C-alpha positions, 0 to 999 in steps of 0.5 A: 500500500502506498503512502497518501499525501496531502497533494495527490495527482495522477502521473498524467497531471504531474506531466502536464504541470511540470517541465520534462526535467522537473518531472524526471527529477521530482516524480521519477527520482532523477538527479540533475548534473552537479554544478548546473542547478540554478540554486547551487551558488544562490545565497539570497535571503528567503525560503525554498519551496517544493517546485511541485506543490509549493510547500515550504521546505528550507530557509536560507539561514540553513543553506551553505556551500558544501562544494558538492555541486548541489544546493546544500542545507543543514536543516529542513523545515520541521515536518516538511521532509519525509525520509526514505531508505534508498539502496539504489546504485549499490549504496545505502542513502536516505532519500528526501521527499516532500512530505506534502506531495511525495516529490523527490528532492535529493538525499541527506547525509551526515557530513554537514557542518559539525558546528550546526546539525552535522547534516547535509541536505543535498537537493536538486535545484529543479526540485525547489523554488526560491521565494524572497521575503517580498514574494511572501503572502502578507502575514508570512514574512 
């Protein structure tokens, strides 16, 4: 039995709403090439939301340069991420998916900054959307 999410759509609906690359990463668990993503070296103040459903996932205060080629965060918004054991590609990793819609975001590793959480959320840029404070709805600043 598969998990139910707050946002449920058919794969055909996701294909209509997402670009081919967004669909490949978010819905088919793909990965964008390192150092190519829009948010890899992006350090403006604001929040990062799920590209598929707009749920808030990360805050800019927790973004750091890890050198891995993908946007990295040391912490996610509480309750925003679901963690799934991933044994693909001959590795044991922890996949991160949006807890609201089940879309693939990336993986989390235990090699992040030791002076904070020690975690490194390695996230595909195509999985997230940045919103600056002026873009927040009134009352969500």
